[in-house]
N, C-alpha and C positions, 0 to 999 in steps of 0.2 A: 489607792492607785487607780487611775481611770482604766476602764475596760475598752481596749481597742480590738475590734473584730475585723478580720480580713477575709474577704472572699477572693480566692486566687483561681486563675484559669490557665488555659493552655499557653498563653503568651509568656508567662513567667518560666515555664519549662522549655519553651521553644528557644530561648536565649542560651540554654545549656546544650541544645542540640537534640532535644526530644521532638520528633516530628508529630505534627497534628493533622488529622484528616481534613480539617476545614481549609488547610492551605493547598489542598490538592483536588479541589472540585468534588469533594465527597468521597475521595479515595484515601485509604490509610495504608501507606507503604504499598501502593499499587493493588490493594484489595478493596473490593466493595464492602462498605460497612455491613450490608445485609449478609455477607458471606462469612464474617468473622466476629461480629459483635452483636448477635441477637440469639435468643433461645432457639429459634428455628435453625440457625446456622449450626449450633451445637448438636442438635438432634440429627441434622442432615450429614454433617461431616466433622465429627469431633476431632479427628486427626489434624485437619486443616486449622481448626481453632486453637488446639494445643500448640501446634508448631508456630502459629502466628504470635501467640503470647510468649512463647519461648524466645522468639526473636526480639520481641519488645523488651524482655528482661535482659537479654544480652546487650541490647543497645543502652538500656538504663544503667547497666554496670560500667559502661564505658564513658559516662558523662559525669560532670560535677556540678554542684550548685553554683549559681552566678551571683553577682552583686545584689540583685533584687532579693534573693533568698537570705543573704547575710544581713541585708538592711532590716528585714523582718526580725531576725534574731537580735540585732542591736536594739530594736524597739522594746524588747523585753526588759531592758534596763530601766525603762521609763514608764512602761505601761503593762497592764495585765493583758497580754496579747493572746488571742484565740484565733487560730487560722481554720477556716472552712475551705477546703480545696476541692475543686472539680477534677484535679489531676490524680492519676493512679500511681504515679511514681513516688519515690520516697525522698526526693531532694530537699523538701522542707526539713525532714527529720535529720538527714545527713548534715545539713547546714547547722543544725542545733536548735531549731524551734521545738518547744517542749509541749505545746498544746495544739494538736492537729486533728481535725475531723475530716475524713475522706468521704465525700458524698457518693462518689462513683466506684468505690472499692479500692483495693490495693493490689498492685501488680505482683508484689512478692509474697502474696498469700493465696491459698487455695481454700475451697469450701466443698463440703459434701454435697453430692447431687441428691442425696436422700434427705438430709437435714441441713439447710443453709446456715444454721447457727453454729455448726461445727466448722471452725475456721482454723487453718494451720499455716505456719510459716513455710515458705519455700526457701530452703537454705542457699540455693544457688540460682540458676536460671532455668532449669529444666523441670517441667511437669509432664509426666509420661502417661500413656495409656497403660492401665494396670496399677497406677498409684491409687490406693484405696483409702477411704476414711475408716474410722474404727467400727463403723456399721457394715463395712464391706462394699460400699458403693464407690464408683469412680469419683475422683476429685476433679473439679473444674476450676478455672480461674475465679478468684474472688473479685469479680468485676460486675458492676451493675450494667447490664447490657440494655440496648435500646428495646423498649417495650416492657421492661421490668420496673417494678416499684423502687423508689429510693429510700431504703430503710432508715437512713440517718437524717432524713429531711426534717422530722419533728425536732430532733436534737438541735439541728442547725437553726431552725426558726426560734427556738427558745434562747439560744446563744445570741442571735442577732437582736432580739428584742431587748437584751440587757446592755447593748453596746452604748458607750459614751461617744465613741468615734467609730464610724464604719468605713472601711477601705475596700474598694474593688480594684484588683490589679490583674492585668493579663487576660481580661475577658470583656467582650463587648456586650455582655448580658443577652446573648442570643439563645442560650441553652436553658430550657426549662426542665424541671421546676426550680433549678438553682437560681436562675435570673430573678425569680420572684422574691428572693430573700430581701432585696432592697426595700420592699414594701413593708417589711416587719421592723424596720428601724424607726425608733421614736421620732416623731415629726420635728422635735426640737433639737435633735442631735445632728452633727455635721457628717456629711458623706463625701468622700473623695473617690473619684473614679479615674484610674490610671489605665489608659489604653490608647493606641494610635487612632482607633476608630471610636468616634463619639457615639455612644449608644442612643437609640431612639427611645428615650424615656422622658417623662414629664419632668421638667426642671422645677426644683423647689429652691427657696431662698438660700438654704444652707448646704447646697450641693456644689462641689467644685470639680471641674473636669481638668485633668492633666493629660493632654493628648501626646503621650510619649510611650516608647517601649518601656517594659517593666523596670529595667535597671535605672534608666534615666529618670523615670517618673518617681521611683522610690526615693532617689536622692533628693528630688524636688520636694517630695512629701516631708522628708526629714527636715528640710529647711523651713517648710511651712509650719511644722510642729516645733521648730526651734531646737532641733536635736543636732548636735555637731559630733563629728567622729572622735573628738578628743574628750568628750564627757565621760 
């Protein structure tokens, strides 16, 4: 079975109603990124950061996967599908995708401020001041904030290098280091890029651009790969 590797971005979640900061001029739900998504913000005002992500979890619990998510699940009938997502929501998993790597962390998990390798599920939407890890330190959102290293990047590069087909959906490849993954695809393997905005990257012979939103573009990709809903 061929290995189909997918890099998904904010555009696929946006169709489910998950807001993205890039749609709002650098604001995320009326907050400056510097105030809610950096280590400095956490040190300066942990209450604000905790409340911000609590609200994001509430929002995530109110939305559902969309046709683009389900199209990726359907592809598992025909390919060995591995999803590398820049998104912190769990919509891929809710839809039924079985192999998902989260580059930027997971909204419904927390981590120890003393040892980031200690990661815990958040059973509902709320993470509070005073919620402690087993070492007695405050728990923080399990999110890779701006200015922090991306721990899963090496894993993602290895997966990408094994791809027989590489698909980019819902991202214009503007966020690094994730955007750099496209350069780890074998030069002889096809790449499909699904996004309304055509990325500013060097075109190569086996690169196909589908300038559509995620749900429409995924349906076109299924047709391109000759996959029909009745198979």
